[in-house]
C-alpha positions, 0 to 999 in steps of 0.5 A: 176094301170099303163096301162099294155101291153100284157104279154108274157110267155116264156118257158125255163130258159136259156140264150135266155130267159134271153136276151129277158128280156132287150128288154122286159123292153125297150118295157114295155112288161111284161114276165112270165117265166117257169124255169126248176129250181130255179136260172137258167139263165133267172130266175135271171132277170125275177121276174115273174116266175114259176119253173116246168116241160115243159113236164107237160101240167098242168104246161104249162096251169098254167104259160100261164094263163093271158098271151096274147102269149107264146114263147120259149127259146127251142124247146122241148115242146111236140107238143101235149101240144102246141095243148092243149094250143091253144085249151085253147085259148093261142096263141103259137108263133111259133105254133105247126105246125111250131115248129115241123119242128125244133123239128124233123129233119126228119119232117124238111127234108120232108118239105124241100123236098116238098118245093124244098129247096136245102139240103143234100141227106138224108134218114130215117134209122133203121138198120146197113143195112139201113145205109150201103145201104145209103152209108158211110161215112155219118152223123147220127142224132137222129130226136129229142132232139139233139143240140150243136153236141149232138145226131150227129155222123160222121160215116165212117166205119161199126163199127161206126154205133152201137152207134147211133143205140143204142141211137136211140133205147134207146130213142125211136127216129127215126134216120136220115142219111145225106150225109157228105157234102164237104162244104167250110164254114157254113152260117146262114140266120136269119129272123123275121116274124110276124103273119101279114106276115111282115118279116125282113131278117138279113145279112147272117153270117159266123159261125164256130163250136168248138166241135159241139158248135157255136164258132164264128160268123162274120156278114156279111159273108166275101167275100160272093157273093151278089147273093148267100147272096140274095138267102140265105135270100130269102130261109129263108124268103120262109121257114118262110112263107111256114111253118107259122113261127112266131118269129125268124127263123134261117136257118143254111146252108152249102156253097158248090162249087155249092151253099147253102144247108139247114143244120138245122132250129131253131125257136127261137132266135139263137146263130148265131144272138147274134151279132145283140145285138150290131151290128144291128139296132134291135136285134134278141131278140127285133124283136122276141118279136115284132113278137110274139106280131104282132108289126111292126118289127124293121130294121135288118140293120147292124150299122157298117161294121163288127160285130164279136161274139165269145162265151165264153165257160167254161174252163176245167182248175180248176184254172180259177176264176169267169168270172166277174174277166175278166172285168177289163182287157177286158173292159180297153183294149177295151172300145168298147167291149160288154160282155154278161154273162149268170149267169151260173155255169162254166163247161168245154165247156159250153156256159156261155157268149159271146162277141161282137166286131164291127168296120170298119176293120174286122181283127181288130174286129176279133182280139179284139173279140177273145182276149176278149173271150180267156181272159174270158175263162182263155186261156191268162196269166196276162202278155197278152197285 
């Protein structure tokens, strides 16, 4: 029998788990997957797998048996189940005390307040009167379960309040009100942190959203004051340390005229870090695995001046064919292009892959990445050059 490395259990079969597989192979680290269904994205590439419900503690205990550590493709595993795994001797990374800050937006806001981190004005609300007292316009968010723009409402009039209140009541979650921030752009600060306390900070990136979904990332953020970039990195490192995060932490930020504000936290590899697969010395996926195994972290330094990531979203057009059919044109047109497809069924607006382009000239890199993503999406005709 070959000498085996510690086995890592990954909960959730989405594209983030899928993209952990390649660096795991390179590191010689075996993965075991808990997938929500047969044939989901990560299940296509991780052979050691169990299909089951992450909300069932017995299933979690079964999939983590014999594993040195468990980590996550998503943040939805119930906190009490994570405590049960820890009580059984399984190392959860990130642990339940840290992960709850990414699971519950109100818990996160309370923690940012304790830490004195810059953030929007916020309050927990339970009625229309509470929302109106907070002040309109504002943003309402369910405290748990929302992602990619789901569970988030921009409320401008009293008539807009009923729907979020109804959703919160139906799902038995708390409701958070935040000020509607007048921001210049959105940024993200990504860091990796190991149990030893070693940490690494990636360049701060600029992000754009399309329909509440991350659409485009530019690394590093253009025209960002180096002092402000350093502040964002230091803030992310401080949050990771204070909350005891293990693995990747993404701090989504608003850049305003007066500085930066914390928008949301994610404690797993994150869409805003996909550029690092091809643009950084060590990708976020490799550093996440290194961190959860308490291995020395790799360099987060960029390999090139500019890297642009553009998500490939499922087209609403029924005549768009297989994503694979986009390869001949996209790869012939741009031999330096890197394409990452997730093996997902095409649905309108669904994230089914992304492209990374890199180089010395930002305008050129942007144009190349945007063209390739549009081609895969089916937005460009066959006569496009």
